N, C-alpha and C positions, 0 to 999 in steps of 0.2 A: 380424450386425454391429449394434451399437447406434447409434441416432441421437441418443443422449443428449449434450447440449452441456455441462451443468453436472456437476461431480464434487465429491466431498469435502464434500457438504452434502445433508441429507435433504430430500426433496420433501414437500410438504403438511404441514409442521411449523413452528410458530412457533418462532423461534430468535433468540438475542441474538448478533449478530456478534462481540461482545467475548468470547464464550465458545467461539468456534470455533477460536481460536488462542491457545496458552498462552505465558506468559512463561517464559523460561529464563535463568538467571543468565549474564551475559556473552555472550549470543547474540542473533542476529537469526533469528527463526523465520518461515517462510512457509508458506502453505497455498494452493495454486492451486485456484480454483473453475472457471475457464474459460481455455482456451488454444487459440486457433485463428488463422488468418491475419488475421482481422478485429478480434479483441478479446482482451484478456488481463484477467482479474479475479483478484486475489491479495490475500489477507489477510496482514498482517505484524504481528509483535510485535517490539519492540526493547527490550532492557534499557537502562537509563540509560547514556549514553555511547557506545552503538553507532551505526554509521552505514553508509550506502551511499555510497561516494565518487562524485565528479563523473563523470558519463557523459552520453550523449545517447541518445534513443530515436527510432525512425522514426515513432512515433505520438504523439498527444497523450496526456498522462498526467495523470489526475485523482486527487489524494490527498484522501481523506476521513478525518479523524482521529476514531477511535472512543473512544480513552481516552488521557489524558495530553496531551502537547504534542510537536510536531515542529518542528525547525528545518529549513526548506526553502530551499535556495539555487537561484535560477533566474538563469542568467547571472551577473551580479555583484551581484544584489540578494538579501537574506536576509529571510525571513518567519518569524514565529512563528505556527503554526497550532495551535489548541486543539481539544479534543474538541467535536464538533458542527460544526466548520468544514471548509472544503474549499479547495483551490487547484489551478489548472490549470498544468501544466508543458508548454509548447508543444513540439511535435515539433521535433527537430533542435537544440534549445537545451540546452546543458549545464546539468545540475541535480544536486543532491545532497540527501540526507535524513539528518538526525541526530536523536538523542534526548536532549534536555536532562533529561528525566525518562523513566521507563518509558512506553512509548506503544504503541498499536496503531492501525493504519490500513488502509483498504481502498484498493488501487491499481487503477484502471481505465485500461487503455491501449487506445485506439481507433486502429487502423492504417488 
């Protein structure tokens, strides 16, 4: 049995996160890099107009935008997060993410 924690990414290789998940027309695409009881690390690409509707998580969720812009709603507040920026969505707080433009982001959830 492997003790490997990370998956879907090559070790000891310089890589651009933006190239690890592709855009697909009319789709939300995800690639899980880590999933365990303590942390989840997932890359996402959203075509323009796509969204993940309002929900809550049991962990703190950090969005880091890699490409484009994300509309992030936390509770009743809305934020525009651009490439190179990040925002924390606190545990148990309703939140949503939508794409006013094509965008890619890395989502880290710590439980």
